[in-house]
C-alpha positions in Angstrom: 17.8 40.7 -23.6 17.8 43.3 -26.0 19.6 43.0 -28.6 20.2 46.5 -30.2 23.4 48.1 -32.0 20.0 45.4 -26.4 12.3 5.3 -2.7 12.6 2.3 -3.8 14.0 0.4 -7.0 12.5 -0.9 -9.7 12.1 -4.6 -10.1 12.2 -5.2 -14.0 10.1 -8.1 -14.0 6.8 -8.9 -15.5 5.1 -11.4 -13.1 2.3 -12.4 -14.2 -0.9 -12.6 -17.0 -2.6 -9.9 -14.5 0.5 -7.9 -13.2 1.4 -4.9 -14.9 4.2 -2.5 -14.1 3.9 1.2 -14.3 6.3 4.3 -14.2 6.9 7.3 -11.8 6.9 10.4 -10.9 9.5 12.2 -8.2 8.6 15.4 -6.8 6.3 18.4 -5.6 6.0 20.4 -8.5 6.2 17.4 -11.1 3.3 16.6 -13.9 1.9 12.9 -14.2 -0.5 11.1 -15.5 -2.7 10.8 -18.6 -6.2 12.0 -19.0 -9.2 10.1 -19.0 -10.5 10.2 -22.3 -6.7 8.8 -23.6 -7.1 5.9 -21.2 -10.3 4.5 -21.7 -13.4 4.6 -24.1 -15.1 8.4 -24.1 -16.7 9.5 -27.3 -14.8 10.6 -30.0 -12.7 13.9 -30.6 -14.5 15.0 -33.2 -17.6 15.1 -31.7 -16.3 17.4 -29.2 -17.3 21.3 -29.2 -14.0 23.4 -31.1 -13.8 26.6 -30.8 -11.7 28.5 -33.2 -9.9 31.8 -31.7 -9.7 35.2 -33.9 -6.6 35.5 -36.5 -3.7 37.2 -35.4 -1.7 39.4 -37.4 1.8 38.0 -37.3 3.8 40.4 -39.0 2.5 43.3 -37.0 3.6 41.9 -34.0 7.0 40.8 -35.2 7.1 44.6 -36.3 6.9 45.5 -33.4 9.6 43.0 -31.8 11.6 44.4 -34.1 11.3 48.5 -33.0 11.3 47.2 -29.3 14.5 45.4 -29.9 16.1 48.6 -31.7 15.2 50.7 -29.5 17.7 50.5 -26.7 15.5 49.6 -24.1 16.0 46.6 -22.0 12.7 44.1 -23.1 11.8 40.3 -23.0 11.6 38.5 -26.1 7.8 38.3 -26.9 6.9 34.6 -28.3 3.3 34.4 -28.0 0.4 37.2 -28.9 -2.3 36.9 -26.1 -5.7 36.6 -27.6 -8.4 37.2 -24.6 -11.7 35.3 -24.1 -13.9 34.2 -21.1 -14.8 30.3 -21.8 -16.0 28.1 -18.8 -17.1 24.7 -18.5 -21.1 26.5 -18.5 -20.9 28.1 -22.0 -18.2 26.3 -24.2 -17.2 22.6 -24.4 -18.5 19.1 -23.9 -19.1 17.2 -21.1 -19.2 13.8 -20.8 -19.7 10.6 -17.8 -17.8 8.3 -17.3 -18.2 4.6 -16.0 -17.2 5.2 -12.6 -19.5 7.9 -12.5 -16.8 10.5 -12.8 -17.1 13.1 -15.7 -14.9 14.9 -18.3 -15.1 18.2 -19.4 -13.3 19.0 -22.6 -12.9 21.8 -25.0 -10.9 21.7 -28.5 -9.4 25.0 -29.0 -8.0 26.3 -32.4 -5.6 29.1 -33.2 -4.8 29.3 -36.5 -1.2 29.1 -38.0 0.2 29.5 -34.0 3.3 27.3 -33.4 2.2 26.6 -29.8 -0.4 27.8 -27.5 -0.8 28.2 -23.8 -3.8 29.0 -22.0 -4.5 31.8 -19.1 -6.9 30.9 -16.7 -8.1 34.0 -14.4 -10.3 31.8 -12.3 -9.2 27.8 -11.4 -10.9 26.5 -8.6 -11.8 22.9 -8.7 -12.2 20.4 -5.7 -10.2 17.9 -4.7 -9.7 14.9 -7.0 -10.0 17.0 -9.7 -7.6 17.9 -12.9 -7.1 20.2 -15.4 -5.0 18.7 -18.7 -3.7 20.6 -22.3 -2.6 18.0 -24.9 -2.6 18.4 -28.6 -4.8 16.3 -30.8 -2.7 13.2 -30.9 -2.1 12.9 -27.2 1.7 13.1 -28.0 2.7 16.2 -25.8 0.5 16.6 -22.5 0.8 18.7 -19.7 -0.6 18.4 -16.7 -2.3 17.2 -14.8 -2.8 20.6 -12.8 -4.8 20.5 -9.6 -6.3 22.7 -6.9 -2.9 22.5 -5.8 -1.2 24.2 -8.7 -3.7 27.4 -7.9 -1.9 30.9 -7.3 -2.4 32.9 -4.8 -4.2 35.4 -7.1 -6.5 31.9 -7.5 -5.2 31.6 -11.2 -3.1 29.2 -13.5 -0.5 30.3 -16.2 -0.3 26.7 -18.2 3.2 25.5 -19.6 3.7 24.9 -23.7 1.6 22.9 -26.0 3.3 22.9 -29.7 0.8 23.5 -32.3 -2.0 25.4 -33.3 -5.2 23.0 -32.0 -5.0 21.8 -28.2 -7.4 20.4 -26.1 -8.4 20.9 -22.9 -9.8 18.6 -20.4 -11.2 18.6 -16.9 -11.7 15.3 -14.9 -13.8 15.8 -12.2 -15.0 12.7 -9.1 -18.9 11.6 -9.2 -21.0 14.2 -7.6 -18.2 17.2 -8.1 -19.4 19.0 -11.2 -21.2 22.2 -10.1 -18.0 23.1 -7.4 -15.5 23.5 -10.5 -14.8 27.5 -11.1 -12.4 28.1 -13.9 -12.5 30.2 -16.2 -9.5 30.6 -19.8 -9.0 34.2 -20.2 -6.6 34.1 -22.6 -5.4 31.8 -25.4 -1.4 32.7 -26.0 -0.9 32.5 -29.7 2.7 31.2 -30.0 4.0 32.8 -33.4 8.0 31.9 -32.5 9.0 28.4 -32.7 9.8 25.6 -29.8 11.1 22.4 -30.8 11.6 21.1 -33.9 8.8 22.2 -35.5 8.2 22.6 -39.5 9.1 26.1 -40.6 10.8 27.1 -37.8 12.5 30.6 -38.4 13.4 31.6 -35.5 16.2 29.2 -33.9 18.9 30.2 -32.2 22.1 31.6 -34.0 24.4 29.0 -35.2 27.5 30.5 -33.1 25.9 29.3 -30.1 27.4 26.4 -27.7 24.7 23.6 -26.8 25.3 23.1 -23.2 25.8 19.0 -23.9 29.3 19.8 -25.6 32.5 19.5 -24.4 32.3 23.4 -23.6 29.9 22.8 -20.8 32.2 19.7 -19.0 33.6 22.1 -16.5 30.0 23.8 -15.8 27.6 20.7 -15.2 26.6 21.9 -11.8 25.9 25.6 -12.8 24.2 24.3 -16.4 21.6 22.9 -14.1 20.2 26.0 -12.2 19.3 27.7 -15.3 15.5 27.6 -16.9 14.0 29.4 -19.4 10.8 31.4 -18.0 7.5 32.3 -19.8 6.4 35.6 -18.7 2.4 36.4 -18.8 2.0 33.4 -21.4 3.8 35.7 -23.6 7.8 36.7 -23.2 10.5 34.7 -22.4 13.9 35.3 -20.7 16.5 33.1 -18.3 16.9 32.8 -15.5 18.5 30.0 -12.4 18.0 28.8 -8.7 20.0 30.6 -6.4 21.9 29.5 -3.0 21.6 31.1 0.2 23.1 30.9 3.4 20.8 28.8 5.4 21.5 26.0 2.9 18.1 24.7 3.2 17.1 24.6 -0.4 14.3 27.4 -0.8 13.9 28.0 -4.6 15.0 31.4 -4.6 14.9 32.0 -8.5 17.3 35.4 -9.9 16.6 36.8 -13.2 16.3 40.6 -14.6 13.7 43.2 -13.1 12.9 44.0 -17.1 11.8 40.2 -17.6 9.8 39.9 -14.3 8.1 43.8 -13.4 6.3 43.0 -10.3 4.2 40.6 -8.6 1.2 40.1 -11.0 4.0 38.7 -13.4 6.3 36.5 -10.8 2.6 34.6 -10.2 2.5 34.0 -14.1 6.0 32.8 -14.5 6.5 28.9 -15.8 10.1 27.4 -15.3 10.8 24.9 -18.2 14.6 22.9 -16.8 16.5 21.2 -18.7 15.5 22.4 -21.9 18.7 22.0 -23.8 19.4 19.4 -26.7 20.5 16.2 -26.7 22.9 16.2 -29.4 26.1 18.5 -29.4 25.7 21.1 -32.2 22.0 20.8 -33.0 21.0 23.8 -31.3 17.2 21.8 -30.9 15.2 18.8 -29.8 14.6 20.4 -26.4 12.1 18.9 -24.7 9.3 21.0 -22.7 8.1 17.7 -20.6 10.3 19.1 -17.0 8.4 22.0 -16.1 6.5 24.5 -13.0 4.1 27.0 -12.8 3.8 29.7 -10.2 6.2 32.0 -8.2 5.9 34.9 -6.1 7.8 38.4 -6.1 10.6 38.7 -3.0 12.1 41.2 -4.4 13.6 44.1 -7.3 15.3 46.9 -8.2 13.9 48.4 -11.6 16.2 48.8 -15.1 15.7 52.5 -15.1 17.6 53.5 -11.5 19.0 50.5 -10.2 20.6 47.1 -11.0 18.1 45.0 -13.0 17.2 42.3 -10.3 14.2 40.4 -10.0 14.4 37.8 -6.9 11.3 35.2 -6.9 10.3 32.7 -4.5 9.0 29.0 -6.9 5.7 27.7 -5.7 7.6 24.2 -5.1 11.0 23.0 -5.1 11.6 21.6 -8.8 11.3 17.9 -8.6 13.6 16.0 -7.8 13.8 14.2 -11.0 14.8 17.6 -12.9 18.0 17.5 -11.1 18.6 20.7 -10.6 21.6 23.2 -8.9 21.5 26.0 -6.5 24.1 28.3 -8.1 26.5 30.3 -5.7 27.3 33.8 -6.0 30.2 36.4 -5.6 28.8 40.3 -4.5 32.2 41.4 -3.7 32.1 43.4 -6.8 35.9 42.4 -7.4 36.3 42.1 -11.0 36.5 38.1 -12.5 39.2 38.0 -15.3 37.2 36.1 -17.6 33.4 35.0 -17.4 30.6 32.8 -18.9 27.5 32.8 -19.6 24.6 30.1 -19.6 21.5 30.8 -20.6 18.7 30.6 -23.4 19.2 32.5 -26.4 15.9 33.1 -28.5 14.2 31.3 -25.7 15.9 28.1 -27.4 18.2 25.3 -26.1 20.6 26.3 -23.3 23.9 27.6 -24.6 27.2 28.5 -22.9 29.2 31.2 -23.6 32.9 32.5 -22.6 35.0 35.7 -22.4 38.5 35.4 -21.9 39.1 39.1 -20.9 38.4 40.7 -17.7 34.9 42.2 -17.0 34.6 46.3 -16.9 32.5 47.9 -14.6 29.7 50.2 -16.5 26.9 52.5 -16.0 24.6 52.3 -19.0 21.5 52.1 -16.8 20.0 52.9 -13.8 21.2 55.9 -11.4 25.2 54.7 -10.7 27.9 52.5 -11.6 25.8 48.9 -11.4 27.0 47.3 -14.3 29.7 44.9 -15.8 30.3 44.9 -19.6 31.2 42.2 -21.6 33.5 43.6 -24.6 33.3 40.6 -26.8 32.4 37.2 -26.3 35.6 34.9 -27.8 33.3 31.5 -28.1 29.4 32.1 -28.3 27.2 34.9 -27.9 23.7 35.7 -26.2 20.2 36.7 -27.8 16.9 37.9 -26.8 15.5 35.5 -24.6 19.1 35.0 -22.4 17.8 38.1 -20.4 18.2 37.3 -16.5 20.8 35.0 -17.1 24.2 34.9 -14.9 27.4 35.6 -15.7 29.8 34.1 -14.0 33.5 34.2 -13.0 35.3 31.2 -14.7 37.5 30.8 -11.8 35.1 30.4 -9.2 32.7 29.8 -10.8 30.0 32.1 -8.9 26.9 34.0 -10.3 28.5 38.1 -10.4 25.8 39.4 -12.4 22.4 39.0 -14.3 21.7 40.1 -18.3 20.3 43.1 -19.0 21.0 44.0 -22.9 23.6 44.2 -25.8 24.5 44.4 -29.3 26.3 40.5 -29.0 24.7 37.7 -31.9 26.2 35.9 -34.3 25.8 38.4 -36.7 27.2 40.9 -34.4 30.4 39.1 -33.0 32.3 42.3 -31.4 29.5 43.5 -29.8 29.0 44.0 -26.3 26.9 43.0 -23.4 25.7 44.2 -20.1 24.9 42.6 -16.8 23.7 43.9 -14.0 26.0 43.4 -10.7 26.0 41.1 -8.1 27.4 43.8 -5.4 24.9 46.0 -6.7 21.8 43.6 -6.6 23.3 42.9 -3.0 22.4 46.6 -1.5 20.3 47.8 -3.7 17.3 50.2 -2.9 18.5 49.8 0.7 15.4 47.9 1.8 13.9 44.3 1.9 12.4 44.5 -1.4 14.7 46.1 -3.0 18.0 44.1 -2.3 19.1 40.8 -2.3 21.4 40.4 1.4 18.3 39.9 3.2 17.4 36.7 1.3 20.3 35.1 0.3 22.0 36.0 3.1 19.1 34.5 6.0 21.4 34.4 8.8 22.8 37.3 8.6 26.7 36.3 8.4 28.1 39.2 6.3 29.1 36.4 3.8 29.5 38.1 0.5 30.3 35.1 -1.3 28.2 31.7 -1.1 29.3 28.0 -3.0 26.7 26.1 -4.8 24.9 23.5 -4.1 23.2 20.4 -5.0 20.0 19.2 -3.5 22.1 16.1 -2.0 25.0 18.1 -1.6 26.7 16.2 -4.0 28.0 16.7 -7.5 27.6 12.9 -8.5 24.0 11.7 -8.5 23.0 8.9 -10.1 19.9 7.2 -10.9 19.2 3.6 -10.6 16.2 2.0 -12.8 14.3 -1.1 -12.0 12.0 -1.5 -15.4 9.0 -3.4 -13.2 8.0 -3.2 -9.4 4.9 -4.7 -7.9 2.2 -5.0 -4.8 -0.4 -7.0 -6.1 -2.0 -9.7 -6.3 -1.6 -12.1 -9.3 -3.4 -15.2 -11.1 -4.7 -17.7 -8.4 -3.4 -17.4 -5.0 -0.6 -15.5 -6.0 0.6 -11.7 -4.5 3.7 -10.1 -5.3 5.4 -7.5 -3.8 9.1 -6.1 -4.4 12.3 -6.1 -2.1 14.5 -3.1 -2.2 18.1 -3.0 -1.4 20.6 0.1 -1.7 24.1 -0.5 -0.7 26.7 2.2 0.8 30.1 1.4 0.8 31.7 4.7 0.8 33.2 6.2 4.5 30.5 8.7 4.5 26.5 9.0 4.4 24.2 9.1 1.6 21.0 9.8 0.9 18.8 8.1 -1.5 15.3 9.0 -3.1 13.0 6.8 -4.2 10.1 7.1 -7.1 7.3 5.2 -8.5 5.7 5.3 -12.2 2.4 4.0 -11.9 1.1 2.0 -15.1 -0.3 4.6 -17.5 1.7 7.4 -15.9 4.7 9.4 -18.1 8.2 9.6 -16.6 8.8 10.8 -14.2 6.5 9.3 -11.6 6.5 10.6 -7.9 8.5 10.6 -5.1 7.7 7.4 -2.4 8.2 9.1 1.1 11.2 11.3 2.6 14.6 10.7 1.5 16.5 7.7 2.8 20.0 8.4 5.0 22.4 5.1 4.6 25.4 4.8 6.8 29.1 4.6 6.0 29.1 1.0 5.2 25.6 0.1 5.7 22.6 -0.7 3.2 18.7 0.3 2.5 16.8 -2.4 2.6 12.9 -2.0 2.1 10.2 -5.1 2.1 7.5 -4.0 -0.2 7.8 -0.3 -0.9 4.6 0.2 -2.5 2.7 -1.4 0.6 0.8 2.1 0.7 -0.3 1.9 -3.2 -1.4 -1.5 -2.7 -2.8 -3.5 -5.6 -0.7 -1.6 -7.8 2.5 -2.7 -10.2 4.7 0.1 -12.0 8.4 0.5 -12.6 10.9 2.1 -9.4 13.7 4.3 -9.9 16.5 5.5 -7.2 18.4 8.5 -7.1 21.6 8.5 -4.8 23.7 11.4 -4.0 27.2 9.5 -4.9 28.6 7.4 -7.4 29.6 3.1 -7.1 25.6 2.8 -4.7 24.7 -0.3 -6.3 20.9 -0.9 -6.4 19.2 -4.4 -6.6 15.7 -5.9 -6.2 13.6 -8.9 -6.5 9.7 -9.8 -7.0 8.6 -12.7 -5.1 5.6 -14.3 -4.5 4.0 -13.9 -0.8 2.2 -17.1 -0.6 0.5 -17.7 2.9 3.1 -20.0 4.3 5.9 -17.5 3.5 7.2 -16.0 0.6 9.3 -18.0 -1.9 12.4 -16.7 -4.2 10.6 -15.0 -7.4 13.6 -12.9 -9.4 16.2 -11.1 -8.6 16.7 -7.9 -10.8 19.9 -5.7 -10.7 19.5 -1.8 -11.4 20.0 -0.3 -14.3 22.6 2.9 -14.0 21.2 5.3 -16.1 24.2 7.6 -16.3 26.0 5.3 -17.7 22.9 3.7 -20.3 23.0 4.4 -23.7 19.6 3.2 -25.2 20.0 0.7 -28.7 17.4 0.8 -31.8 17.0 -3.2 -31.3 17.1 -5.4 -28.9 16.6 -9.1 -28.4 15.7 -11.2 -25.9 17.0 -14.4 -26.1 14.4 -16.7 -24.7 10.7 -17.4 -25.9 8.5 -20.1 -24.1 5.0 -20.5 -24.8 2.4 -23.7 -24.2 -0.8 -23.4 -23.0 -1.4 -24.2 -19.2 2.6 -24.9 -19.1 4.3 -21.4 -20.4 3.5 -18.0 -21.4 5.5 -15.2 -22.3 5.0 -11.3 -20.9 6.6 -8.6 -22.6 7.8 -4.9 -20.8 8.4 -1.6 -22.6 10.0 1.1 -20.3 11.2 4.6 -21.2 12.7 6.9 -18.9 11.0 10.3 -20.4 7.6 11.8 -21.0 6.3 11.6 -24.4 5.2 8.8 -26.9 7.3 6.0 -28.3 6.2 3.5 -30.7 8.2 -0.3 -30.9 7.5 -3.5 -33.7 7.8 -6.6 -31.7 8.6 -9.8 -33.9 8.5 -13.3 -32.0 10.9 -15.7 -33.8 10.8 -19.8 -33.7 14.2 -22.2 -33.3 13.8 -22.7 -36.8 13.9 -18.8 -38.1 10.2 -18.4 -38.5 8.8 -15.3 -37.9 5.6 -16.5 -36.0 4.4 -12.7 -35.3 5.0 -9.2 -35.6 2.9 -6.1 -34.2 3.4 -2.6 -33.4 2.8 -1.4 -29.8 2.2 2.5 -29.1 2.6 4.0 -25.5 2.7 7.3 -23.7 3.4 6.0 -20.7 6.7 5.1 -19.0 5.8 1.2 -18.7 3.9 -1.1 -21.2 3.2 -4.2 -20.1 2.0 -7.1 -22.6 0.5 -10.1 -21.1 0.8 -13.2 -22.8 2.7 -11.8 -26.0 1.5 -14.8 -28.2 -2.2 -14.4 -27.0 -1.8 -10.4 -27.8 -0.5 -11.5 -31.6 -4.0 -13.7 -31.8 -1.7 -16.8 -31.5 -1.9 -17.7 -28.2 -2.1 -21.4 -29.0 1.3 -21.9 -30.9 3.5 -23.6 -28.6 7.4 -22.4 -28.6 10.3 -23.6 -26.8 13.4 -21.9 -27.0 12.7 -19.1 -29.4 13.4 -15.4 -29.2 11.9 -11.5 -29.2 13.0 -8.9 -31.6 12.2 -5.5 -29.8 12.7 -2.4 -32.4 12.0 1.3 -31.6 10.3 2.5 -34.9 9.1 5.8 -33.4 9.7 8.5 -30.8 13.0 9.5 -28.9 12.9 8.6 -25.4 16.2 9.4 -23.9 16.4 5.6 -22.6 14.0 2.8 -23.3 14.3 -1.4 -22.6 12.5 -4.3 -22.9 12.2 -7.4 -21.0 10.4 -10.7 -21.1 9.1 -12.7 -18.2 8.4 -16.2 -18.7 5.6 -17.8 -16.1 5.3 -21.0 -14.9 1.5 -21.5 -14.8 1.6 -24.2 -11.9 3.6 -21.6 -10.0 3.2 -18.4 -11.3 7.3 -18.5 -10.7 8.6 -15.8 -13.3 11.9 -16.2 -15.4 13.2 -13.1 -15.8 15.2 -12.2 -19.7 17.4 -9.8 -20.1 17.5 -7.7 -23.0 20.5 -7.8 -25.3 21.5 -4.8 -27.7 22.0 -5.9 -31.4 
């Protein structure tokens, strides 16, 4: 907008000293895993070649932006300056061979005083099994891995954003494949507008905006989930949304404005950031950049100069199921809404919601006809640069009736207007398939001019159940640990369940295990050893079910030669209702060499780094040991926690453990203990209690 005067469940048990339980990922476009240099010994980062890009005249860019924004011409919000280069693994960076015969190439890239960095690779062809990552020097923000599947139709890759002014680029290649990679960094995009809560932020959205997590968003939870912030050619920001089609087949059509995505070359560069929202009402900050996907293709458009200013693109992949998106419905009748609602990313910042209590009016500000809606002024909230392309919804039907082109509204100009291209004009467009929506959003040629939105599961009550530990792996001695999951459907309707697994060392959200599972009315889903194909492995599981009241439970057991011994039944944790505590108590600690040992598991359900302080307490109140543990993965297992603190010979019977969150802000985290009987390797699971 131009602002002018414009499937499986996780068993939460740590079973043996040799068993580690990981975290999961779920979806076609999800990024998961950590680069090898953060997981195993490599040469120090200081020894890796560093390239410093030319300085960027930010003042000059901001002056240009001010002229653009006052011109009355619809324009996306620019946030980054393109700094061109031509770096390849042969011309820059440092190669290193690893113990398993594979190799890594790393390059440190600095863009002085940048708020954030993203990359354009104009050549991106890497062998099967190879992966590319971007991360900051601390490894706190990791984007990737990008694989050969992420190569777009032009043979390129446009990456997500990493905050800060220096990043590390890391390529990992299987043994013998070093000469097979062909990649070239064509541009380092220097972000000069802020994302997240970086120190010195000066460009955050206005204070009159409403965070979507606030009560104002309660009637719009579905539509909110359809909206994403997008970057275009690594330099511009807009808003857009997934839209439903009459085939109801979850084709990932994404609607935005033509002045945001002007042609096919820009469509392939789109990176969509899902659920970039404030976690606390009123903060207007604190959003996560973790849930993103890269790449799209142009479907149809009608430019703003002559038409209604829309672009429809097809995302290269469906959004990952754990992103929990929604496909918004639409209304192409041209009927005038009596009131309306906008959901958007003002200034490209955390998602906001705005309300106009008056009827829209038809307008002809842009294009060669009356193709727009006009919002006279917003009663609650506003729009800003970066809001362009967002839908305006009929407040009664909750259907999209247009997309934002331009306007004068802002927190400093609350009486300002906004202009939206009308959905009925988008529908018929130029009269040909490449210039209208009707062919794509009504592929069945039903003649429908309205369509309700759609949840991927066909419901508005998706619930996520976490089981913080699961295994299909050999343990100590002859033990062989397996996990069994049961999902119960007491309802009178057929339900779907999707099961995800997060491998040890991988970040949230892990990966989908197989196809969605159908559960009949009054029935249940029982899966024995869902991780069998990944054996040997361990980690955590979670299940997304498409209805309320569908409990998930698991057991972890030792599959002995003469049959299975019952290990532990572990109930799932309903994340929808879960509130994370800052301190957890595990009310039992046993340790006696050759008799018992106590393992500890730490789980988080969001990507990023976290740190905890663990204290071991004896029965008389003595603090036996204190140690901090940091993790960037969804699951951290500490085998024999007394050993890890250097007091493994200490005998404790009946003590307790405290776990304090000391760094990071995970969406949810928990801890548990598992007491292992050394003679049988049978575990006893200890549930945490929030203090």
